[in-house]
C-alpha positions as CSV (number, residue, x, y, z in Angstrom):
1,M,0.0,-0.1,0.2
2,K,2.8,2.4,0.9
3,Q,4.7,1.6,-2.3
4,W,1.5,2.1,-4.3
5,L,0.9,5.5,-2.7
6,K,4.4,6.3,-3.3
7,N,4.1,5.6,-6.8
8,I,0.8,7.6,-7.1
9,R,2.5,10.6,-5.3
10,K,5.5,10.7,-7.7
11,G,5.7,13.7,-9.8
12,Y,2.6,14.8,-7.8
13,G,3.4,18.7,-8.8
14,K,2.2,18.0,-12.5
15,K,-0.6,16.0,-11.2
16,L,-2.1,18.8,-9.1
17,V,-1.9,21.1,-12.4
18,S,-4.0,18.3,-14.0
19,I,-6.4,18.0,-11.2
20,H,-7.0,21.6,-11.2
21,A,-7.4,21.8,-15.1
22,W,-10.0,18.7,-14.9
23,N,-11.8,20.2,-12.3
24,A,-12.1,23.7,-13.7
25,W,-13.6,21.9,-16.8
26,I,-15.9,19.7,-14.6
27,V,-17.3,22.9,-12.7
28,V,-17.7,24.9,-16.1
29,I,-19.9,22.2,-17.4
30,L,-21.9,21.8,-14.3
31,A,-22.2,25.6,-14.0
32,V,-23.5,26.1,-17.6
33,S,-25.8,23.1,-17.5
34,G,-27.0,24.0,-14.1
35,L,-28.0,27.4,-15.0
36,M,-29.6,26.4,-18.1
37,L,-31.8,23.9,-16.1
38,V,-33.2,26.7,-13.7
39,G,-33.4,29.3,-16.5
40,G,-36.9,30.1,-17.9
41,F,-35.3,30.9,-21.4
42,W,-33.5,27.6,-21.8
43,R,-36.6,25.6,-20.4
44,E,-38.6,26.9,-23.3
45,L,-35.8,26.7,-25.9
46,L,-34.7,23.1,-24.9
47,G,-37.9,21.6,-24.4
48,I,-37.9,18.0,-23.5
49,G,-34.0,18.2,-24.2
50,R,-33.7,19.7,-20.9
51,V,-34.2,16.1,-19.5
52,W,-31.3,14.9,-21.3
53,L,-29.3,18.2,-20.1
54,K,-30.3,17.0,-16.7
55,W,-28.9,13.6,-17.2
56,L,-25.6,15.3,-18.4
57,H,-25.5,17.3,-15.4
58,I,-25.8,14.1,-13.0
59,V,-23.3,12.1,-15.0
60,V,-20.7,14.9,-14.9
61,G,-21.6,15.6,-11.3
62,I,-20.7,12.2,-10.4
63,A,-17.6,12.4,-12.2
64,M,-16.5,15.1,-10.1
65,L,-15.7,12.5,-7.4
66,A,-12.7,11.5,-9.6
67,P,-10.6,14.4,-9.1
68,V,-11.8,14.6,-5.4
69,V,-10.6,11.2,-4.8
70,Y,-7.3,11.6,-6.9
71,Y,-6.5,14.7,-4.7
72,L,-7.0,12.8,-1.4
73,L,-4.4,10.4,-2.5
74,L,-2.1,13.2,-2.9
75,A,-3.3,15.3,-0.1
76,G,-0.8,13.9,2.7
77,K,2.3,15.2,0.7
78,H,0.5,18.5,-0.5
79,W,-0.4,19.2,3.1
80,K,3.1,18.9,4.4
81,Q,4.3,21.3,1.5
82,I,1.8,24.1,2.5
83,R,2.3,23.5,6.3
84,N,3.7,27.0,6.6
85,R,1.0,28.5,4.1
86,P,-2.3,29.0,6.3
87,W,-4.2,30.9,3.4
88,Q,-3.5,28.1,1.0
89,R,-4.5,25.4,3.7
90,A,-7.9,27.3,4.1
91,N,-8.2,27.8,0.4
92,T,-7.8,24.1,0.0
93,I,-10.3,23.2,2.6
94,V,-13.0,25.6,1.2
95,V,-12.6,24.2,-2.3
96,L,-12.9,20.6,-0.9
97,A,-15.8,21.5,1.1
98,L,-17.5,23.0,-1.8
99,L,-16.8,20.0,-4.3
100,V,-18.0,17.3,-1.5
101,G,-21.1,19.7,-0.6
102,W,-22.1,19.7,-4.3
103,L,-21.5,16.0,-4.7
104,L,-23.6,14.9,-1.7
105,S,-26.2,17.4,-2.3
106,G,-26.4,16.5,-5.7
107,V,-26.7,12.8,-5.0
108,V,-29.7,13.4,-2.7
109,L,-31.4,15.4,-5.5
110,W,-30.6,12.6,-8.0
111,Q,-32.3,10.2,-5.8
112,F,-34.9,12.5,-4.1
113,K,-37.5,9.9,-4.1
114,L,-35.6,7.6,-1.8
115,A,-34.2,10.4,0.3
116,G,-37.7,11.9,1.1
117,P,-39.0,15.4,0.9
118,R,-37.1,16.8,4.0
119,W,-33.8,15.7,2.7
120,S,-34.4,16.3,-0.9
121,N,-35.8,20.0,-0.3
122,A,-32.7,20.4,2.2
123,A,-30.6,19.3,-0.4
124,L,-32.0,21.6,-3.0
125,L,-31.4,24.6,-0.9
126,V,-27.8,23.5,-0.1
127,H,-27.0,22.8,-3.8
128,D,-28.3,26.1,-5.0
129,L,-26.5,28.2,-2.2
130,L,-23.2,26.4,-2.9
131,T,-23.7,27.2,-6.4
132,W,-24.3,30.8,-6.0
133,V,-21.7,31.3,-3.4
134,G,-19.1,28.7,-4.4
135,L,-19.3,28.9,-8.2
136,P,-17.5,32.3,-8.7
137,Y,-15.0,31.4,-6.0
138,I,-14.1,28.1,-7.6
139,I,-13.9,29.0,-11.1
140,Y,-11.8,32.0,-10.1
141,H,-9.5,29.6,-8.0
142,S,-9.3,26.9,-10.8
143,I,-8.2,29.5,-13.5
144,T,-5.8,31.5,-11.5
145,R,-4.4,28.4,-9.5
146,T,-3.6,26.4,-12.7
147,R,-1.5,29.5,-13.9
148,W,0.1,29.8,-10.4
149,L,1.1,26.2,-10.3
150,K,2.8,26.4,-13.8
151,D,5.0,29.1,-12.2
152,P,7.9,26.8,-10.3
153,A,9.1,29.9,-8.7
154,R,5.7,30.5,-6.9
155,R,4.2,27.1,-6.0
156,A,4.8,25.3,-2.9
157,V,5.7,22.1,-4.8
158,K,9.5,21.8,-4.5
159,A,11.8,21.1,-7.4
160,T,15.4,20.4,-6.6
161,T,18.7,21.4,-8.0
162,V,21.8,19.1,-7.9
163,V,25.2,20.7,-8.1
164,A,27.4,18.5,-10.5
165,E,30.6,19.4,-12.6
166,G,30.1,23.0,-11.7
167,R,26.5,23.2,-13.2
168,N,23.1,23.7,-11.7
169,I,20.9,21.1,-12.9
170,V,17.2,21.3,-12.2
171,N,15.6,18.0,-11.2
172,P,11.8,18.3,-11.8
173,T,10.9,15.5,-9.4
174,D,9.5,16.3,-6.0
175,A,12.0,14.9,-3.8
176,P,15.7,14.5,-3.7
177,N,17.0,11.3,-5.4
178,E,18.2,8.6,-3.1
179,N,21.7,8.8,-4.6
180,T,22.0,12.7,-4.2
181,T,23.8,13.9,-1.1
182,P,21.8,16.6,1.2
183,A,24.5,19.0,0.5
184,A,24.0,18.9,-3.2
185,V,20.3,19.4,-3.0
186,V,18.8,23.1,-2.8
187,S,15.0,24.0,-2.8
188,T,13.4,26.1,-4.9
189,E,12.9,28.7,-1.9
190,S,16.7,28.8,-1.7
191,I,17.3,29.4,-5.5
192,R,14.7,32.1,-5.5
193,T,16.7,33.5,-2.4
194,I,20.2,33.3,-4.1
195,K,18.7,34.8,-7.5
196,E,17.2,37.7,-5.7
197,S,20.5,38.6,-3.8
198,P,22.3,41.5,-5.2
199,L,25.1,39.6,-6.4
200,H,22.9,37.4,-8.7
201,Q,20.3,39.8,-9.9
202,T,20.1,43.6,-10.6
203,E,17.1,45.6,-9.6
204,K,14.4,45.9,-12.3
205,P,11.5,48.1,-12.2
206,Q,8.5,46.4,-11.3
207,P,4.9,47.2,-13.2
208,V,2.3,48.9,-10.9
209,Y,-0.2,46.4,-12.2
210,T,0.9,43.1,-13.6
211,R,-0.8,41.0,-16.5
212,R,-1.4,38.2,-14.3
213,A,-3.0,40.5,-11.8
214,F,-5.0,41.9,-14.3
215,I,-6.4,38.6,-15.5
216,R,-7.2,37.7,-12.1
217,S,-9.2,40.9,-11.5
218,A,-10.9,40.7,-14.9
219,V,-12.2,37.2,-14.0
220,G,-13.4,37.9,-10.7
221,V,-15.2,41.3,-12.0
222,G,-16.7,39.2,-15.0
223,L,-18.0,36.5,-12.5
224,A,-19.5,39.3,-10.3
225,V,-21.3,41.2,-13.2
226,T,-22.6,37.9,-14.8
227,L,-23.7,35.9,-11.7
228,G,-24.3,38.8,-9.2
229,P,-27.8,39.9,-10.3
230,T,-28.9,36.1,-10.8
231,F,-27.5,35.4,-7.3
232,I,-29.4,38.4,-5.8
233,S,-32.6,37.1,-7.5
234,W,-32.0,33.7,-6.0
235,V,-31.4,35.0,-2.5
236,G,-34.9,37.0,-2.8
237,R,-36.8,33.8,-3.8
238,N,-35.2,31.3,-1.6
239,L,-33.7,32.9,1.4
240,K,-36.5,35.0,2.6
241,L,-37.1,34.9,6.4
242,D,-40.5,33.9,5.8
243,N,-41.5,32.2,2.5
244,S,-44.7,30.3,3.8
245,I,-48.3,30.5,2.1
246,D,-49.1,32.9,5.0
247,S,-46.5,35.1,3.6
248,M,-47.6,34.8,0.1
249,L,-50.9,35.4,1.2
250,E,-50.2,38.7,3.0
251,N,-48.6,40.0,0.0
252,D,-51.3,38.4,-2.4
253,P,-52.0,40.9,-5.5
254,N,-55.5,39.0,-5.8
255,H,-58.3,40.8,-4.1
256,M,-61.1,38.3,-4.1
257,V,-64.5,38.7,-1.8
258,P,-65.6,36.6,-0.1
259,L,-62.5,34.3,0.8
260,P,-63.7,30.7,0.5
261,Q,-64.1,28.9,3.9
262,A,-62.3,25.6,4.5
263,L,-64.3,22.5,5.0
264,P,-63.3,20.6,8.4
265,A,-61.1,18.2,6.6
266,S,-59.0,21.2,5.2
267,S,-58.6,23.1,8.5
268,P,-56.5,21.7,10.2
269,P,-55.4,19.8,6.8
270,V,-56.1,16.3,6.6
271,G,-52.8,15.5,4.9
272,G,-50.9,17.1,7.9
273,G,-49.5,20.0,6.2
274,A,-47.6,20.1,3.0
275,E,-43.8,19.0,3.3
276,G,-41.5,20.9,1.2
277,H,-41.5,24.4,-0.6
278,F,-43.1,25.5,-4.0
279,R,-40.9,27.0,-6.4
280,V,-42.6,29.7,-8.5
281,Y,-42.1,29.5,-12.3
282,T,-44.1,31.3,-14.8
283,V,-43.9,32.1,-18.5
284,T,-45.7,35.6,-17.8
285,P,-45.6,38.1,-15.2
286,I,-47.8,37.0,-12.1
287,P,-51.1,38.3,-12.9
288,S,-53.7,39.7,-10.2
289,F,-57.5,39.4,-10.1
290,S,-60.4,40.7,-8.3
291,N,-64.1,40.1,-8.3
292,A,-64.5,42.8,-11.2
293,N,-62.0,41.0,-13.8
294,W,-62.5,37.3,-12.6
295,S,-65.1,34.7,-14.3
296,F,-65.0,31.0,-14.7
297,R,-66.5,29.3,-17.9
298,I,-66.8,25.7,-19.3
299,D,-67.8,25.9,-23.1
300,G,-67.2,24.4,-26.3
301,L,-68.8,21.1,-27.1
302,V,-70.9,20.8,-24.0
303,E,-74.7,20.7,-23.7
304,R,-75.2,23.5,-21.2
305,A,-72.2,26.2,-21.3
306,Q,-71.3,27.4,-17.6
307,V,-70.3,30.7,-16.5
308,W,-69.8,31.8,-12.8
309,N,-68.5,34.9,-11.2
310,W,-66.5,34.6,-8.1
311,E,-69.5,34.9,-5.5
312,Q,-71.1,32.1,-7.3
313,F,-68.0,29.8,-7.9
314,V,-67.2,29.8,-4.2
315,K,-70.5,28.6,-3.4
316,L,-70.1,25.3,-5.4
317,A,-69.8,22.1,-3.4
318,R,-66.3,21.2,-2.7
319,T,-64.2,18.0,-1.8
320,V,-60.7,17.6,-0.2
321,Q,-57.9,15.3,-1.4
322,V,-54.2,14.8,-0.3
323,S,-51.8,14.5,-3.2
324,D,-48.2,15.1,-4.1
325,F,-46.9,17.8,-6.4
326,H,-44.0,17.0,-9.0
327,C,-42.3,19.6,-11.0
328,V,-40.5,18.2,-14.0
329,T,-37.4,20.4,-13.0
330,G,-37.0,18.1,-10.1
331,W,-38.4,19.1,-6.9
332,S,-41.7,18.1,-5.0
333,V,-44.0,19.1,-2.4
334,Y,-45.7,16.3,-0.6
335,K,-48.9,15.7,1.1
336,N,-50.6,18.8,-0.1
337,T,-54.3,19.1,1.1
338,W,-56.3,20.6,-1.8
339,E,-60.0,21.6,-1.8
340,G,-61.9,22.2,-4.7
341,I,-64.3,20.8,-7.5
342,S,-63.8,17.6,-9.2
343,L,-63.2,18.2,-13.0
344,K,-65.3,15.0,-13.6
345,Q,-68.1,16.8,-11.7
346,L,-67.7,19.9,-13.7
347,L,-67.9,18.2,-16.9
348,T,-71.0,16.1,-15.9
349,Q,-73.0,19.2,-14.9
350,A,-71.9,20.8,-18.2
351,G,-72.9,17.7,-20.2
352,V,-70.3,16.6,-22.6
353,K,-71.1,16.1,-26.4
354,P,-70.3,12.7,-28.0
355,E,-67.9,14.4,-30.6
356,A,-65.6,16.1,-27.8
357,H,-62.1,14.6,-27.7
358,S,-60.0,16.6,-25.5
359,V,-60.5,19.2,-22.4
360,K,-58.5,22.4,-23.1
361,F,-57.6,24.6,-20.1
362,Y,-56.8,28.2,-20.3
363,S,-54.7,30.3,-17.8
364,G,-55.8,33.8,-16.6
365,D,-52.4,35.1,-17.8
366,G,-53.7,35.0,-21.4
367,V,-50.8,32.9,-22.8
368,Y,-50.6,29.4,-21.2
369,T,-52.8,26.6,-22.2
370,D,-52.6,22.8,-21.9
371,A,-54.9,19.8,-22.4
372,I,-55.7,16.2,-21.7
373,T,-58.0,13.7,-23.5
374,M,-61.5,13.0,-22.6
375,D,-60.4,9.6,-21.4
376,Q,-57.7,11.2,-19.0
377,A,-60.3,13.6,-17.7
378,Q,-62.2,10.7,-16.2
379,M,-59.5,10.3,-13.5
380,E,-61.1,10.8,-10.0
381,D,-58.3,13.0,-8.6
382,I,-58.2,15.6,-11.3
383,M,-59.3,19.1,-9.3
384,V,-60.2,22.5,-9.8
385,A,-58.8,23.7,-6.6
386,V,-59.5,27.0,-4.6
387,M,-57.7,26.2,-1.4
388,H,-54.5,24.7,0.0
389,D,-53.8,23.4,3.2
390,G,-57.0,25.1,4.5
391,K,-56.1,28.5,3.0
392,P,-56.8,30.4,-0.2
393,I,-54.2,29.8,-3.1
394,P,-52.0,32.8,-3.4
395,A,-51.4,34.2,-6.9
396,D,-47.5,33.0,-6.6
397,L,-49.2,29.2,-6.7
398,G,-51.6,30.0,-9.3
399,G,-54.6,31.1,-7.3
400,P,-57.3,32.1,-7.1
401,V,-58.1,28.9,-8.9
402,R,-55.6,26.5,-10.3
403,L,-55.8,22.9,-11.8
404,V,-54.5,19.9,-9.9
405,I,-53.5,16.7,-11.9
406,P,-51.6,14.7,-9.3
407,Q,-50.4,11.8,-11.7
408,M,-48.9,14.0,-14.2
409,Y,-46.1,16.7,-13.9
410,A,-47.0,19.9,-12.8
411,Y,-46.8,21.7,-16.0
412,K,-50.2,20.0,-16.8
413,S,-51.8,21.7,-13.7
414,V,-52.7,25.0,-15.0
415,K,-52.2,28.1,-13.0
416,W,-54.9,30.9,-12.8
417,L,-57.4,28.6,-14.4
418,N,-60.2,30.6,-15.5
419,R,-61.9,28.6,-18.5
420,I,-62.4,25.1,-19.7
421,E,-63.3,24.2,-23.4
422,L,-64.1,20.8,-24.9
423,I,-62.6,20.6,-28.2
424,D,-63.1,17.9,-31.1
425,S,-59.2,17.5,-31.7
426,E,-56.1,17.3,-29.9
427,H,-54.4,20.4,-28.5
428,I,-50.6,20.7,-28.0
429,G,-50.1,22.9,-24.9
430,Y,-47.5,25.6,-24.3
431,W,-44.5,23.4,-23.0
432,E,-45.5,20.5,-25.2
433,E,-45.1,23.0,-28.3
434,R,-41.6,23.4,-27.0
435,G,-40.7,19.6,-26.7
436,Y,-42.3,18.6,-23.5
437,D,-44.3,15.1,-23.5
438,K,-47.9,15.8,-24.2
439,D,-49.0,13.2,-21.6
440,A,-46.7,14.2,-18.8
441,W,-47.2,10.7,-16.8
442,L,-45.4,10.5,-13.6
443,T,-43.2,7.3,-13.3
444,G,-45.3,4.7,-11.6
445,A,-48.5,6.7,-12.2
446,S,-51.7,4.4,-11.7
447,Q,-53.7,6.4,-14.2
448,A,-56.6,5.5,-12.3
449,R,-60.1,6.2,-13.9
450,S,-63.6,5.5,-12.8
């Protein structure tokens, strides 16, 4: 084992340079793919291709384990070399902590179904935080440190100089040869001291700002300008002191009167309260509604078109159900207690004409639409929801009324729902036009019907 480690550590200075280079590429790929996964523009452009991008992100993230393990094999020798450099030691610890933190939180997110809601949602927050705080630092470190390691006069990795036949021969290995006498070995630090003495070097004017310093500063400023605004936005969304439903309702732009009154099964919620936190994704600015500009209608291929104002709609008989909520971007909220009207009940009340093929849903934002087939619409758990965990649904989460289809990914659960139309053909929804699966079934969905 000792001989094996000795062979691994031989020439480890060059290996450290390689580790930095590979790690820099891995971090860049993870950074680019990660930012594309959370960016609304890229979700729209890539469509279902973001699923493949997600797998690339996972595979490259797992590959990050290789340079970390490789470094740990060299760490003993490296740690001795930097024993008198506390800042360099601190830097090494920070970088390792970032890499290990990313790796562990990423594995939890990858296996979020096995980890459960508490661990997966905590891992998501940690993963994001490490990204926004650590990404600028680690890219800056990888770029500047690789250049630094290539400068033998500055790195902590020791070269040796053998005095022979009146000449100085630089030996690039990391330790003296066994046949070299101690007196014939001079460290890089000693060489630099000799060269910097008045007998060996004349004074040269030093530039006020070196090219290397300029590159480091440019990289730092570039990262700050590029990632800074996005980081501030992320902090605003995710690190609020209070990002609960109550907080959303306090600042809710909707002004609906009267507020719906919860059924006994909703308050307290029969599901025990949602586990996890919703992330707010929208293709338009969040709209706001009041009694004056809100109505709900069912029309198209129905026997009896229905139109309700808010006062009428909140009087409709409601039921309560508990279900999980899964976003195709990888996060989930479990054990939601929804209260609303069954879609099947609304369709029965309107009367479906035989030629109806699909049920089309319209969002109150005026842009988003989606649809399911008439056969899919018979599922008992599809709900037009007006309450979540015994409280009105805030605009941030799609209120005052949203669709809930528990067995499909959430892009089918149209927010700000205000119209249902029965049509005689297939309709391709907003995200399906951009490549998403038109059925959106969750893995293992029962697809239960009546």
